[in-house]
C-alpha positions, -999 to 999 in steps of 0.1 A, spaced: -139 -80 53 -132 -108 29 -126 -145 34 -92 -154 48 -83 -174 16 -95 -148 -9 -68 -134 -31 -68 -101 -50 -48 -94 -81 -21 -66 -78 0 -50 -104 36 -37 -101 44 -4 -119 80 -16 -123 69 -48 -141 41 -39 -165 17 -67 -173 27 -89 -144 -2 -97 -120 4 -113 -86 -24 -125 -63 -22 -116 -26 -43 -119 5 -74 -97 -2 -81 -88 35 -46 -76 42 -44 -57 9 -77 -40 16 -67 -30 51 -34 -15 40 -50 3 10 -77 18 32 -51 29 58 -30 45 30 -59 63 14 -68 78 48 -34 92 55 -22 102 20 -30 134 1 -14 158 -23 16 163 -1 44 139 -10 54 114 17 83 89 19 75 52 20 87 51 57 64 80 66 35 63 48 41 30 67 44 47 101 13 69 95 -7 39 83 1 16 112 -24 31 136 -52 26 110 -44 -11 105 -64 -38 123 -43 -53 151 -55 -88 144 -40 -86 109 -9 -66 117 0 -73 153 25 -46 164 27 -35 128 42 -68 117 47 -70 79 33 -35 74 63 -25 54 59 -53 29 22 -46 25 28 -8 22 52 -15 -7 29 -40 -24 -1 -16 -22 21 14 -32 34 -3 -64 -2 -15 -73 -17 20 -68 11 35 -89 4 10 -117 -33 20 -115 -26 57 -116 -39 64 -80 -5 73 -66 22 93 -81 60 88 -76 80 119 -73 116 122 -85 130 130 -51 157 115 -29 144 97 -10 115 88 -33 82 103 -22 46 95 -32 12 113 -32 -23 108 -45 -28 118 -81 
């Protein structure tokens, strides 16, 4: 894991060129969890969050606290990087590219 104060830059597919720095440890934990549970089959954001929760370290996300915020942050970053694909569905769904 990384130092508690280490930040990682993240992008937002909805705001091209904007970089935000977030906690690297929590980002990495959520990213790893999402990469474990996601595949080619599209999933809603809610389904991603719920499926990822069991893969998150309980010391960082006790009881799944803040998992939704981190799921969205990682999702937008991975979309901007071309790792996740957004599908034109209602509700929106996402899959690995």
